[in-house]
C-alpha positions in Angstrom: 113.5 155.5 89.7 110.4 153.3 89.3 110.2 149.7 90.3 110.1 148.6 86.7 113.3 150.5 86.0 115.0 149.0 89.1 114.1 145.5 87.9 115.6 146.2 84.5 118.7 147.5 86.1 119.1 144.4 88.3 118.7 142.1 85.2 121.7 143.8 83.5 125.2 142.4 83.7 127.6 144.3 86.0 129.3 145.8 83.0 126.0 147.1 81.7 125.1 148.7 85.1 128.4 150.5 85.1 129.8 148.5 88.0 133.1 146.7 88.0 132.9 143.1 86.7 133.0 140.3 89.3 136.1 138.2 89.2 135.7 134.7 90.7 138.8 133.2 92.4 140.4 130.2 90.9 139.4 127.9 93.8 135.7 129.0 93.6 133.7 125.8 94.4 130.8 127.1 92.3 132.8 127.6 89.2 131.7 125.6 86.1 134.0 122.6 86.0 133.1 121.9 82.4 132.7 118.4 80.8 135.3 115.7 81.3 137.1 114.6 78.2 135.1 112.0 76.3 136.4 108.4 76.6 135.6 106.2 73.6 134.1 102.8 74.3 135.6 99.6 72.9 132.6 99.4 70.5 133.4 102.9 69.1 136.9 101.9 67.9 136.6 98.1 67.3 133.9 97.0 64.8 134.2 93.4 66.0 133.3 94.4 69.5 130.4 96.4 68.1 129.2 93.3 66.2 129.4 91.3 69.3 127.2 93.8 71.1 124.8 93.7 68.2 124.6 89.9 68.4 124.0 90.2 72.2 121.1 92.7 71.6 119.7 90.4 68.9 119.9 87.4 71.3 118.0 89.2 74.0 115.3 90.2 71.5 115.1 86.6 70.2 114.7 85.3 73.7 111.8 87.7 74.1 110.2 86.3 71.0 110.6 82.8 72.2 109.3 83.7 75.7 106.2 85.2 74.1 105.6 82.1 72.1 106.1 80.0 75.3 103.5 82.2 77.0 100.9 81.5 74.4 101.7 77.8 74.3 101.4 77.6 78.2 98.1 79.4 78.1 96.7 77.0 75.6 98.2 73.8 76.8 98.3 73.9 80.6 95.1 73.0 82.5 93.7 75.4 85.0 93.6 72.9 87.8 97.2 71.6 87.6 99.4 72.4 90.5 103.2 72.1 90.9 105.7 72.4 93.8 108.1 75.3 93.4 110.7 75.8 96.2 110.4 78.0 98.3 107.0 79.2 97.3 105.2 75.8 97.7 102.3 74.4 95.6 101.1 76.9 93.1 99.1 76.8 89.8 101.3 75.6 87.0 99.4 77.9 84.6 99.9 81.0 86.6 103.6 80.2 87.2 104.3 79.5 83.5 102.4 82.7 82.4 104.3 84.9 85.0 107.7 83.5 84.1 107.4 83.6 80.4 105.8 87.1 80.2 108.4 88.4 82.7 111.2 87.1 80.5 109.6 88.5 77.4 109.3 92.0 78.8 112.7 91.9 80.7 114.7 90.9 77.7 113.2 93.6 75.5 114.2 96.2 78.1 117.6 94.6 78.6 118.2 94.6 74.9 117.2 98.2 74.5 119.5 99.2 77.4 122.5 97.2 76.0 121.9 98.8 72.6 121.9 102.3 74.0 125.0 101.7 76.2 127.2 100.0 73.7 126.1 101.0 70.2 124.4 104.4 70.3 126.4 107.6 70.6 127.3 108.5 74.2 128.9 111.9 73.6 128.0 114.4 76.3 126.2 117.4 75.0 125.5 120.6 77.0 122.6 122.7 75.8 121.8 126.1 77.2 118.3 126.9 78.4 116.0 128.4 75.8 112.5 129.8 75.7 109.7 127.3 75.7 108.5 128.3 72.3 111.0 126.9 69.8 112.2 129.2 67.1 112.5 128.0 63.5 116.3 127.7 64.0 115.8 125.5 67.0 113.3 123.3 65.2 115.7 122.8 62.3 118.5 122.1 64.8 116.4 119.5 66.6 115.5 117.7 63.4 119.1 117.7 62.4 120.1 116.3 65.7 117.5 113.6 65.4 118.7 112.6 62.0 122.3 112.6 63.4 121.3 110.5 66.4 119.4 108.1 64.3 122.4 107.7 62.1 124.8 107.3 65.0 122.5 104.8 66.7 123.1 102.4 63.8 119.3 101.8 63.6 119.5 101.7 59.8 122.9 100.0 59.6 122.5 97.4 62.4 119.8 95.4 60.6 120.1 92.3 62.8 119.4 94.2 66.0 116.7 96.3 64.4 114.8 93.4 62.8 114.9 91.4 66.0 113.6 94.4 68.0 110.7 94.7 65.5 110.0 91.0 66.0 110.0 91.2 69.8 107.8 94.2 69.8 105.4 92.6 67.4 105.1 89.4 69.3 104.7 90.7 72.9 101.2 92.2 72.2 100.0 88.7 71.1 100.2 87.7 74.8 97.4 90.2 75.5 95.4 89.2 72.5 95.5 85.5 73.5 94.0 86.5 76.9 90.9 87.5 75.1 90.1 83.8 74.8 88.7 84.0 78.3 85.8 86.2 76.9 84.4 83.0 75.4 83.1 80.6 74.5 79.5 81.5 75.4 78.0 79.4 78.2 75.3 78.0 75.9 72.8 76.1 77.9 75.0 74.7 80.7 73.8 77.4 83.1 70.3 76.1 82.6 71.0 72.6 83.8 72.3 71.1 87.1 73.1 67.6 88.3 69.5 67.1 89.5 67.4 64.7 87.4 64.3 62.5 87.9 64.9 59.7 90.4 68.1 61.2 92.0 67.9 60.9 95.7 68.5 63.9 98.0 71.8 63.3 99.9 72.5 65.1 103.2 75.3 67.5 102.5 77.0 66.8 105.9 76.5 63.0 106.3 76.4 62.1 102.6 73.4 59.8 103.5 70.1 59.7 101.6 67.3 61.7 103.3 64.0 60.4 104.5 61.0 62.7 105.3 61.3 61.8 109.0 64.9 63.2 109.0 63.6 66.7 108.5 61.8 68.2 111.5 59.3 71.1 111.2 61.2 74.4 111.3 64.6 72.9 110.6 66.9 73.8 107.7 68.7 71.0 105.9 71.2 71.2 103.1 71.3 68.5 100.4 73.0 67.7 97.1 72.3 65.2 94.3 73.1 61.5 94.6 76.3 60.6 92.8 78.3 63.7 93.6 81.5 63.6 95.6 84.0 66.2 96.7 86.7 64.2 95.0 85.3 64.9 91.6 87.3 67.5 89.6 84.2 69.5 88.7 82.5 69.2 92.1 82.8 73.0 93.0 81.4 74.0 89.6 78.4 71.6 89.9 77.6 72.2 93.5 77.5 75.9 92.8 74.4 75.2 90.7 72.9 72.1 92.5 73.2 73.1 96.2 69.8 72.6 97.8 68.1 73.7 101.1 65.1 71.8 102.6 62.6 73.2 105.0 59.6 71.5 106.6 56.6 73.7 106.9 53.1 73.0 108.0 51.1 72.4 104.7 48.5 75.0 105.8 51.3 77.6 106.1 52.3 77.3 102.4 50.7 80.1 100.5 51.7 79.3 96.9 49.8 76.5 95.2 52.6 75.3 93.0 55.0 75.2 96.0 52.5 73.0 97.8 52.1 70.7 94.8 55.9 70.4 94.4 56.5 69.7 98.1 56.2 66.4 100.1 54.4 66.4 103.4 55.3 70.1 103.8 58.9 69.6 102.9 59.9 72.2 100.3 63.2 72.2 98.4 64.7 75.5 97.1 68.0 76.4 95.5 70.6 77.5 98.0 72.1 80.0 95.6 71.0 83.6 95.9 69.6 85.1 92.8 71.5 88.4 93.3 75.2 87.5 92.9 75.2 83.8 93.7 76.1 83.7 97.4 75.1 80.6 99.4 72.0 81.2 101.6 72.2 79.8 105.1 70.3 82.0 107.5 66.7 80.8 108.3 64.1 82.5 110.5 61.8 79.8 111.8 58.8 81.9 112.8 58.5 83.9 109.5 59.9 81.2 107.2 62.3 83.7 105.7 65.8 83.0 104.5 68.5 85.7 104.4 71.5 85.9 102.1 74.5 87.1 104.3 76.2 88.9 101.4 73.7 91.7 100.6 70.7 90.9 102.9 68.4 89.7 100.1 65.4 88.0 101.9 63.2 85.3 100.5 59.9 83.9 101.7 60.0 80.1 101.6 56.3 79.9 102.4 55.3 81.9 99.3 57.2 80.4 96.4 60.6 81.7 97.5 59.8 85.2 96.3 62.0 88.2 97.2 60.6 90.4 100.0 63.7 92.5 100.6 67.1 93.3 99.1 68.7 93.5 95.7 67.8 90.0 94.4 65.9 90.2 91.1 63.8 87.1 91.2 62.5 84.2 93.4 64.5 81.2 94.4 64.0 78.2 92.0 62.1 75.3 93.5 62.9 71.6 93.0 60.0 69.2 92.8 60.4 66.3 95.2 58.6 63.1 96.3 59.3 60.0 98.4 60.2 56.9 96.4 59.2 53.3 97.1 62.0 52.9 99.6 60.9 55.9 101.5 63.8 58.2 100.4 63.3 61.7 99.1 64.1 62.1 95.4 63.9 64.7 92.7 61.3 64.6 90.0 63.5 66.5 87.6 65.8 69.5 87.4 65.0 73.0 88.5 62.2 74.6 86.5 64.5 77.6 85.8 68.2 78.5 85.9 69.6 78.9 89.4 71.5 81.9 90.7 71.8 85.4 89.3 70.4 86.6 86.0 72.6 86.6 82.9 72.3 87.9 79.3 71.1 84.6 77.8 68.5 83.9 80.5 64.9 83.7 79.2 
């Protein structure tokens, strides 16, 4: 007998192979126990209970809609810099807390409503289906469609209009939470990236001591950080403005300055350049006295402060902007205007 014939023989039932049928004992632990008798739920036999469940489902979907509206209102109304105390978390952003709570409630109540609908109003009759080939026959397809129609009818989707309509409302409003987030794609920055707090006549303040700087305060080969007069860390927009106005001062020997414009814009060899790297905006704070190079610690972009702040190494795309300075009648260093070009990395509107 060939192996193919042996395989066919093994696939046959005992009766087909001519052997005696196998009789399982009554206490066989592997015997099919069958399905337990179906127990009707209260909602199946009491229409008032079913209506109460429908109202519960509708309430959950309505709460979802209200939470979505609250999400949008919080996103529009709450300021970004407002903080609240929430026990036991501590001080957190009021906006983030409100967005998280409202969106969580909106999504949770949709899920809870769907689960409650399925457990109390949809049919829960146990159905056993035998395994069948992966490819469905026309009979199976028609059976599936018929079962779908029956399930849709038994679910009450067409009859339970209150639950259905509130479900549609909840599902329609939740995506609006994502649509509102698109607001952060705008508005366009306009010209605010081109201007800083520097202006003609503003004195250079030492960033550490908050005192105005004199030429004699800056030694040859030293690196000093400064910011515009009138700025304070207590101001609500300080971080935004210092990210554009941060300044570094280096005193060079005038004969070591290679760039003519840099020399003209300096005062007694003191040159002022933006502290913001033109690659991704990191603060520059590493200075090499002998070469007059400054290094950005983020991605190692290197600039030559004796040659117009040009890039000599690294991914930065353009030179550091220079601030024109002078000494006023009182002997303090002051700006003669704003930077000649936008500080920091390039952006799509930059000319």
